[in-house]
C-alpha positions as CSV (number, residue, x, y, z in Angstrom):
1,M,0.0,0.0,0.0
2,G,2.9,2.4,0.7
3,N,4.1,2.2,-2.9
4,V,0.6,2.9,-4.2
5,S,0.1,5.9,-2.0
6,Q,3.3,7.4,-3.4
7,V,1.6,7.7,-6.8
8,M,-2.1,8.4,-6.0
9,P,-4.3,9.2,-3.0
10,S,-5.0,5.9,-1.3
11,P,-7.1,5.1,1.8
12,H,-5.6,2.3,3.9
13,P,-8.1,1.6,6.6
14,T,-7.9,-1.2,9.0
15,I,-10.9,-3.3,10.0
16,G,-11.5,-5.2,13.2
17,L,-12.2,-8.9,13.1
18,G,-13.1,-9.1,16.8
19,G,-10.1,-10.9,18.0
20,T,-6.5,-10.4,19.2
21,A,-4.6,-12.3,16.5
22,L,-1.9,-10.4,14.7
23,P,-1.9,-10.1,10.9
24,H,0.0,-12.7,8.9
25,T,-0.4,-15.4,11.6
26,S,-2.5,-18.6,11.6
27,G,-4.7,-17.1,14.3
28,F,-5.5,-14.2,12.0
29,T,-6.2,-16.6,9.2
30,A,-8.7,-18.4,11.4
31,A,-10.4,-15.1,12.4
32,T,-11.0,-14.2,8.7
33,V,-13.7,-17.0,8.4
34,G,-17.2,-16.6,9.7
35,P,-20.0,-14.0,10.1
36,T,-17.9,-11.5,12.1
37,A,-15.2,-11.4,9.4
38,D,-17.9,-11.2,6.7
39,R,-19.5,-8.2,8.4
40,A,-16.1,-6.5,8.8
41,V,-15.4,-6.8,5.1
42,L,-18.9,-5.5,4.2
43,D,-18.4,-2.6,6.6
44,A,-15.1,-1.7,5.0
45,A,-16.4,-2.0,1.5
46,L,-19.3,0.3,2.5
47,A,-16.9,2.9,4.0
48,L,-14.8,2.9,0.8
49,A,-17.9,3.3,-1.4
50,R,-19.1,6.2,0.8
51,T,-15.7,7.8,0.5
52,A,-15.9,7.6,-3.3
53,A,-19.5,8.9,-3.3
54,D,-18.4,11.8,-1.1
55,L,-15.7,12.8,-3.5
56,A,-18.0,12.4,-6.5
57,A,-20.8,14.4,-4.9
58,Y,-18.6,17.3,-3.6
59,P,-16.3,18.7,-6.2
60,G,-14.6,20.9,-3.6
61,R,-13.5,18.0,-1.5
62,R,-12.3,16.1,-4.6
63,A,-10.3,19.2,-5.7
64,E,-8.8,19.4,-2.2
65,V,-7.6,15.8,-2.3
66,I,-6.1,16.4,-5.8
67,R,-4.4,19.6,-4.7
68,A,-2.9,18.0,-1.6
69,H,-1.7,15.1,-3.6
70,R,-0.1,17.3,-6.3
71,A,1.5,19.4,-3.5
72,R,3.3,16.4,-2.0
73,P,7.1,17.0,-2.0
74,A,9.4,14.5,-3.7
75,G,9.9,11.4,-1.6
76,G,6.2,11.0,-0.9
77,E,6.0,12.9,2.4
78,A,2.4,13.7,3.2
79,V,1.0,17.2,3.0
80,P,-1.4,17.9,6.0
81,A,-5.0,18.0,5.1
82,T,-7.2,20.9,6.0
83,E,-9.7,20.6,8.9
84,G,-12.5,20.2,6.4
85,A,-10.9,17.1,4.8
86,R,-10.0,15.6,8.2
87,E,-13.4,15.8,9.9
88,A,-15.4,12.7,9.9
89,R,-18.5,12.7,7.8
90,S,-21.5,10.5,8.5
91,A,-23.2,8.4,5.9
92,S,-26.2,10.8,6.1
93,E,-24.0,13.5,4.5
94,V,-23.5,11.5,1.4
95,P,-26.3,12.4,-1.1
96,A,-28.5,9.5,-2.3
């Protein structure tokens, strides 16, 4: 994911599977099977879709993401987002 984010804006969320197993272990593999894991994947997919809908519906937000990405210095160091881009937005703010 780090390589991708050097070239384009890339969300990299983490999702909870309801356990304590660390990624890349057999315990984590076991936690990825079942209704809890299925729900976590659906929740993550919905969050990603809502992010895309938010950027599609609000050109100003999309322009801000593009501006911040283009302003990144060589080497991929992040440019701080504005408060507007950082604030959490609920699903109710995404137009139907």
